[in-house]
C-alpha positions in Angstrom: 4.5 28.3 -10.4 2.9 31.3 -11.4 4.2 32.8 -14.6 6.2 29.3 -15.3 5.6 27.7 -18.8 5.1 24.2 -18.0 6.9 23.2 -21.1 9.7 25.1 -19.9 13.1 23.6 -18.3 12.1 25.9 -15.4 9.0 24.3 -14.9 10.7 20.9 -13.8 13.1 22.4 -11.8 10.6 24.4 -9.6 8.7 21.0 -9.1 11.9 19.5 -8.1 12.3 21.9 -5.0 8.7 21.4 -3.8 9.2 17.0 -3.8 10.0 15.4 -0.6 10.4 11.5 0.2 10.0 9.0 -2.0 8.5 11.2 -5.1 11.9 13.3 -4.9 13.6 10.1 -5.6 11.8 9.0 -8.6 12.4 12.8 -9.9 16.2 12.3 -9.6 16.0 9.0 -11.2 14.2 11.0 -13.5 16.6 13.6 -14.4 19.4 11.1 -14.5 17.5 8.5 -16.8 16.1 11.0 -19.3 19.0 13.8 -19.2 18.3 16.3 -21.7 14.8 15.1 -22.7 13.4 15.0 -19.4 10.6 17.5 -18.9 7.7 18.5 -16.6 5.2 16.6 -18.8 7.5 13.4 -18.8 7.9 13.6 -15.2 4.0 13.6 -14.4 3.9 10.4 -16.5 6.5 8.4 -14.6 5.0 9.9 -11.0 2.0 9.0 -12.3 3.1 5.3 -12.4 3.7 5.3 -8.7 0.7 6.9 -7.4 -2.0 5.0 -6.1 -5.5 7.0 -6.1 -7.3 7.6 -3.0 -10.3 5.5 -4.1 -7.8 2.5 -4.4 -9.6 -0.7 -3.1 -6.3 -1.5 -1.8 -6.1 1.7 0.6 -9.8 1.3 1.6 -9.2 -2.3 2.5 -6.3 -1.5 4.4 -7.8 1.1 6.3 -10.9 -1.3 6.7 -8.6 -4.0 8.2 -6.9 -1.2 10.6 -10.4 0.4 11.9 -10.4 1.6 15.1 -12.9 3.3 17.3 -9.8 5.5 18.5 -8.8 8.6 16.6 -5.7 10.6 17.7 -5.8 8.5 21.1 -9.6 9.8 21.9 -12.7 7.1 21.6 -14.8 8.8 18.3 -18.1 6.8 19.9 -19.6 4.1 18.8 -22.2 5.8 16.4 -19.6 7.9 14.8 -17.4 4.8 14.5 -20.4 2.7 13.1 -21.2 5.3 10.4 -17.3 5.4 9.5 -17.4 1.8 9.0 -21.0 2.2 6.6 -19.4 4.8 4.4 -16.1 2.6 4.0 -18.5 -0.4 2.9 -20.1 1.8 0.5 -16.8 2.8 -1.0 -15.8 -0.9 -1.1 -19.1 -2.5 -2.7 -18.1 -2.8 -6.5 -21.1 -2.1 -9.1 -22.4 -6.0 -9.1 -22.9 -5.5 -4.9 -19.7 -7.6 -4.1 -17.2 -6.7 -2.0 
């Protein structure tokens, strides 16, 4: 993307070639909806509505509930697993100490 001005039409076209899956579907819907008003920045605002941050409590709880001492079919060891669970628990505690 080097050399392409973000406010240009080329930036929006370029990002369209890099997307896949649901992001590409969202991109296509954005182009249809906005037509001539579509821009890289307006698409980033639309895309941001659908993204879930990696620190989202929902994602962390899902990870907690699916926890297993096996990774890629191999046993990771009880101490490694316990440390990983402890890190996850720390991430799930809010400012007041509640989970």
